[in-house]
N, C-alpha and C positions, 0 to 999 in steps of 0.2 A: 579502640581505646579500651583496654581491659578494665573491668570494674574493680579488680583487686588493686589497681594503681590509682585510678581516677575517681572511683565511686560511680554512682549512677548519674550519668550526664543527660540522659533522655528518658522521660517517662511518657506513658500514653496520654497523660493530662497536658503534655506540651506538644501534642500533634493535633492540629485543628484542620478539618476539612471545611472549605468555604468557597467564597466567590471573590474573584479578582475583578475590580472595575478598571478597565483599561483607560477610561477617560480621566478618572480622578486618581488613578494609580494607588488605590486603597484596597485592603483585604477586609472582608467581613465573614466571620464564622457562620457556617450554615448556608442557607439559600436553597431555592427550588432546584437549581441546576448548578451544583458545585463544579468549579473548574480549576481549583487551586488547593494547595496544601501549605500550611504555615507550621514550621517546625522551630522549636526553641530548645537549645541545649544549654546546660548549666553546670557550672562548678560554683555552688554558692550554698548559703546556709539553708535554703529551701530544701536542697537535696543532701544536706549534711556533708558536703564535700567542697568547702571553699578552698581556693588555691593558696597553698602555703607560700609565704614570702621568704626572702633570704635577707638582703641588706636592709629592707624596710623594717625589719624587727628592731633595728637600732632606735627607730623613733616610735616604737610601740605598735606598729602595724604588722600583726602576725599572719594575717590572711586577707585575701581579696575575693569578692564576689565577681565571677566572670560569666557573662551571659552573651550568647550569640544566637541570632535567629535568621531565618531565610524563608522566602516564599517562592514556590515553583508553580507555574501554570501548566495545565494539561492541554495538549494539542497534538497536531500532526504536522510534521515538517512539510514544506511546500513540495520538496522533491518526492517524498513518499505519497503525498496527496495526488500529485499528477506529474509523472516523469517517467524516464526510462532508466531503470537501475538493474545492472547485470552483476551477478556474483563473480563472473569471470570477465569476458570481454564484450564490448559493444563494437560490432563491425559494420561498416557501411561502405558502399562503393562510391557512386556518383549521382549527382542531380537530386539529392534529397533535401527537404526543407524542414527547418525547426522554428517554431513560432510561439508567441504568447508566453514568454518567460518559462518555457519548459526546461527541465533538467535532463541531461544525458550523462550517465555515469557508468563507468566500468571499473569494478574493484581491481581486477588484474590488468586492465589495459583498454585501449581504444585504437581501432584502425580505420582509416578512411583514405580515399584516393583524392579526387578533385571535384570541383564544381558543386559542392554542397553549400547550402545557404543557412546561416544562423542569424535570425532576427535579433536586433538589439534587446537585451534582457534575458536571452537564453543563456543557460549555464552548462558548460561541459567540464568534466573532471574525471580523474582516476585516483584511486587510493595508492596504487603502485607508482613508484617514481621511475622516470625514463621508460615508460611503457606505452608510448604513443607511436604509431607507425602506419604503414611500412616506411614512409618517407621520414626525414628528420622534421622536427617541429617547425622550423623556419619554412620549409617547403610546403608543409600542410597549411600554415597560416597564409602563405602567398597564393595558394590555389583553391582556398575555400572561403568565400565571402562571409565575414562576420565571426570566423572562428577565433581570431585573436581576442576580440572583446568577450566572447563566450568563455574562452579559456581563462581570461583574467578574473572572471567571477568565480571560477572553481579551481582549475589547474591540477597539478599533481600533488599527491599526499593528502587529498581531500577525503575525510573519513565519512563514508556513507555506505550502507549495506542494504541488500534487499530483505529487510527484517521479516516481512510477512511471508516471504517464500520459504523461510526456515520452518514455518508452522502451517504450511499448506495442508498437510494431512489433518491437523487439528481443526482448521477452518472447515474442511470437508466433513469431518466427523460431527461438528456442531450443526452443520447444514442438514445432515441426515437425521439428527435428533430433534429438529424443530417440531415435527408432529407430536412429540412426546411432552412438550411443555404445556402448561395449562392455558397460557395466554401470552400476548406480546409482552406485557409487564413482567410476567414470570420468566420469559426468555432473558430480559435485561437483568433481572435479579440473579438468574442462574449463570449466565455467560458474560455479563458485563455490558457497559454502555457502548463499547466498541462495535457491538452487533446491532445497534439502533438502526443503521441504514437498511436492515432487512425488513423494515416495516411493510414494504410493498408485497411481501410474501404472506402477510397476515390480512385477513378480511376484517378490518377494524381491529378488535381485540382478539378475535377467534384465531386459534392456531391453524396452520395449514393441514390439509389432509395428507395421507400417505398412500401412494399407489405403488405396488411392486409388480415385477414381471420381467420378461425377457425382451420386450420391444415396447415402443411407444404407440399409443392410439393415434388415429388420424387427426383428432382434435384434442388439444390439451385443455384441461379444466383449470381456470385460474385458482390461485391460493392452494396449490398442491405441490408436494415434493414427490417426484417420480424417482424411485430407487430401483434401478434397472441392473439386472445381472444377466450377462450374455456372453457368447463366445466369439462372435464376429464383429461387424460394424453396427453401430446404432445410428440409424438415419433419422434426421429431424423431419418433422412433418411440414407439408406445404402450407398449412393453415397458420394464421397468426399465433404467435407464442407470447403470452402475456402473464406476468405475475406468477411464474412457476419456477421451480428448481428441478434440474435434471441431473441426477448423480448416477454414474455408471462405472463398471469395471472393464468396459471395452471402449473402443475408439468411437468418439462422437464425430460425425461428419455431416456436411451440408445436406440440404434437401436434394432430391433427384434432379430438379431443374436448376439447382445452384442459386435460386433466389430465396433468400431467407428473410422473413418478417418477424423480428424478435425485439422486444422491448421489456424493460423491467423484469429480467429473468437471469437465472444463474445456470451455467453449464459447468459440471465438475466431473473429473475422471480420477478415481482413486485406485491405485495399484493396477495399472493396465496389464491385461493378460497377454497382449501381443508385444513381442520384443522388437526394438528398432522401428517403431512406428509413432507417428504423431498421435498424441492422446486426443487432441481436438483439432480439426481442420475445417476452416471456414473459407468459402469462396469470396466472402466480403461483398457480394452483390446484394441488392435489395435494400430493405428498410431495417438497418441495424442501429438501434438507439435513435436519439433525436438530436438534430443539429443545434437546438437551443439548450441541450443538456437536461431537458425535463424528464427524459427516460433514458435508460442505458442497459448495458449488458455486463455481467460479471463472469469471468472464466477462471477456474482453479484446476490445476493438475498436480498430482502427487507422484513424483518420480517418472514423469513423462513430459512431452513437449507440446507446444501450441504452434500452429501454422496458419497464416493468413495468405490465401492464394492471390494471384495477380489481379490487378485492375478492379478495384472495388473500394468503397468508402465505408468506414465504420465511425460511429459517433458515440462519445461518452461510454467508452469501454474500459474496464479494469481487468487486468490479467495478473494472476499470481501463479507462478509455475516453479515447481522444483526441478524443471528441465530447461530446455531452450525455448525461446520465442523467436519465430522467423516471420519476416515480412517479405513477400515476393514483390516483383516489379509492379509499381503502381498501386499497391495496397495502402490506402491512405487512412490516417487517423488524425485528420487536420483539426477536428473539434473534439477535445476531451479524450485524453489517453493516459493511462497509468499502467506501467508494466514493472513488475518485480520478478526477475528470473534468477533462479539459483545458479544457472549456468550461463549461457551466452544469449545475447540479443543480436540477431542477424538481420540486417537491413540491406536490401540489394540496391535498387535504383528507382528514381521517379516516385518517391513516397514522401508525404508531408505529415508532420506531427505537431500537435499543439494542444493548448488547454481549452477549457470551456470559456465562453465569452466573459463570464464574471470571475474567471480565475479559479473556480472551484474544480474539484476532481470528480471522477466517476463514482458511482455508488459502491458500497461494499464495506465490510468491517476492516478496521485497521488497528494496529497496536498503538495506543496513545504514548506519546513521549512527554517528558517534562522539561521545561526550560526555566532557569532561575530568572526572576524579575527583581528580586531584592535579597 
């Protein structure tokens, strides 16, 4: 609405940051942890731009004060909090299971064969219309238990995108910069509340240390960001990995034994030097995250893919990839999984996916979204 026509309809005095009380459905300006914004727009005498009337002038009413206000709350959609969202397709073959109200969404489509299971409350959807295959929709519903109910919750034309995958490079850059902040509070002030989940990388208020090099030591020190530049593969150590971030420009792959013990940690690959290779490849054996979702693992890749090898379980894992995310046969994420892939999510067979027991999602920063409540 151009000011030249309508005058000033919104001023900074009419934008209030505050707190929305869900129980009483009331807004209060300010608060220790603001979660909402109240905006008032005006065409009135306060802003010297009341709305001119036409026929009402006959009775002497030459203008009207018109005021509108709305309140939006800050949050994260359930599908972005914990779900499988592909910028292109979600493909799966057979005998996979989806549980605990998880979302499964492909922007450009979804393909599946038969004998997959969708627990009541699971949502499946595509943004593209007529993009479910390779069978027709009736055949898919008939051969996959629960798909009809899951499709009813989402369906075609559903607007949902892997928002965080578009900024995977930005997230990785912020991760690498954590040792440069003065404290945890300074990180929040610099980068925003969406990075609050990275508190486990800080030793109380103290910022993490930075270690550079071309390989990882046999034992990793908690509260450290390892910034590794190398030309081959970066092998993870056999010892427990806790409260660290590992950022590399080469492929990160599992321990030599294929048994990984990792919790409250971040793995990130930025601008992989090797073409046509997975940026991060995990065998999915060992102790990855916690089944009660008290600890987890974050994975970020910029312009490369992520692969979970066959027959293993991961718990409370969040993946943000500018490439593909692939799950081999029997690679399970039954408790706590969030995937945003800019390209495809590829699921083969005998894999289960679900949310944390309390419905929460894995750790990690997310872009906040706003939803109108009034």
